[in-house]
C-alpha positions as CSV (number, residue, x, y, z in Angstrom):
1,M,-18.0,-5.0,-9.0
2,N,-14.3,-4.9,-9.8
3,K,-11.8,-6.6,-7.6
4,Y,-8.2,-5.4,-7.0
5,E,-5.2,-6.5,-5.0
6,I,-2.8,-3.8,-3.7
7,M,0.6,-4.6,-2.3
8,F,2.7,-1.8,-0.8
9,I,5.9,-1.6,1.2
10,V,6.3,0.9,4.0
11,R,9.8,2.1,4.8
12,P,11.4,0.3,7.7
13,T,12.8,3.4,9.4
14,L,9.4,4.3,10.9
15,S,8.3,3.2,14.3
16,E,5.8,0.3,14.6
17,E,3.1,2.8,15.5
18,D,3.8,5.0,12.4
19,I,3.9,1.9,10.1
20,N,0.4,0.8,11.3
21,K,-0.8,4.4,11.1
22,T,0.4,4.7,7.5
23,A,-1.4,1.4,6.5
24,D,-4.6,2.6,8.3
25,N,-4.5,6.0,6.5
26,F,-4.2,4.3,3.1
27,K,-7.1,1.9,4.0
28,A,-9.2,4.9,5.0
29,T,-8.3,6.6,1.7
30,L,-9.7,3.6,-0.2
31,E,-12.8,3.4,1.9
32,S,-13.5,7.2,1.7
33,N,-13.4,7.0,-2.1
34,G,-16.0,4.2,-2.3
35,A,-14.0,1.0,-2.2
36,T,-14.6,-1.9,0.2
37,V,-11.4,-3.4,1.8
38,T,-12.3,-7.1,2.1
39,S,-8.9,-8.3,3.4
40,C,-5.9,-6.7,5.0
41,D,-2.8,-8.8,5.5
42,A,0.3,-7.5,7.2
43,W,3.3,-9.6,6.2
44,G,5.7,-7.9,8.4
45,Q,9.3,-6.9,7.7
46,K,10.9,-8.6,4.7
47,T,14.3,-8.3,3.1
48,L,14.0,-6.8,-0.4
49,A,15.3,-8.6,-3.4
50,Y,17.4,-5.6,-4.2
51,E,18.1,-2.2,-2.7
52,M,15.4,0.5,-3.4
53,K,16.0,4.2,-3.3
54,K,13.3,6.6,-2.3
55,G,14.5,10.2,-2.1
56,S,17.9,10.2,-0.5
57,E,17.3,7.0,1.4
58,V,18.3,3.5,0.4
59,F,16.3,0.6,1.8
60,K,17.2,-3.1,2.1
61,S,14.0,-4.1,3.8
62,G,10.4,-2.9,4.3
63,Y,7.1,-3.7,5.9
64,Y,4.7,-5.4,3.4
65,F,0.9,-5.0,3.4
66,V,-1.6,-6.6,1.0
67,Y,-5.2,-5.4,0.6
68,Q,-8.0,-7.1,-1.3
69,I,-10.4,-4.4,-2.6
70,E,-13.8,-4.3,-4.2
71,A,-15.0,-1.2,-6.0
72,N,-17.6,-0.2,-8.5
73,D,-15.2,2.2,-10.3
74,D,-11.5,3.0,-10.2
75,K,-11.8,6.3,-8.2
76,A,-10.4,4.8,-5.0
77,I,-7.7,3.0,-6.9
78,K,-6.5,6.1,-8.7
79,E,-6.5,8.1,-5.5
80,F,-4.4,5.4,-3.7
81,D,-2.0,5.3,-6.6
82,R,-1.6,9.1,-6.6
83,L,-1.0,9.3,-2.8
84,A,1.3,6.3,-2.6
85,G,3.4,7.8,-5.4
86,I,4.0,11.0,-3.5
87,S,4.2,9.6,0.0
88,S,7.7,9.4,1.5
89,D,6.5,6.5,3.7
90,I,5.7,4.1,0.9
91,V,8.8,2.6,-0.8
92,R,6.9,0.8,-3.6
93,H,3.3,-0.2,-4.4
94,L,1.6,-2.4,-6.9
95,I,-2.0,-2.5,-7.9
96,L,-3.5,-5.6,-9.8
97,K,-7.0,-5.9,-11.2
98,K,-8.2,-9.4,-10.6
99,E,-10.2,-11.2,-13.2
100,D,-13.5,-12.9,-12.1
């Protein structure tokens, strides 16, 4: 079983309800593609080290989420990466494969 850590930043211009809905939708995407989410940490709103541009918007802060994932293959990880890359609600994301 492979273990992964996913960190993603949700844009701060969303309502609290939409921020949580975005995080839940990405968790559901992982689970529907065969991954097990073992831990979900919401770090809250943090100031970014530098301004990030997504589309025509520039962000100085964002809502951080960290998921710990276990999966037999990388299907769920690839789907998360694909959807996070095209989502206007995700400012940045990072996927790390953890060594045993």
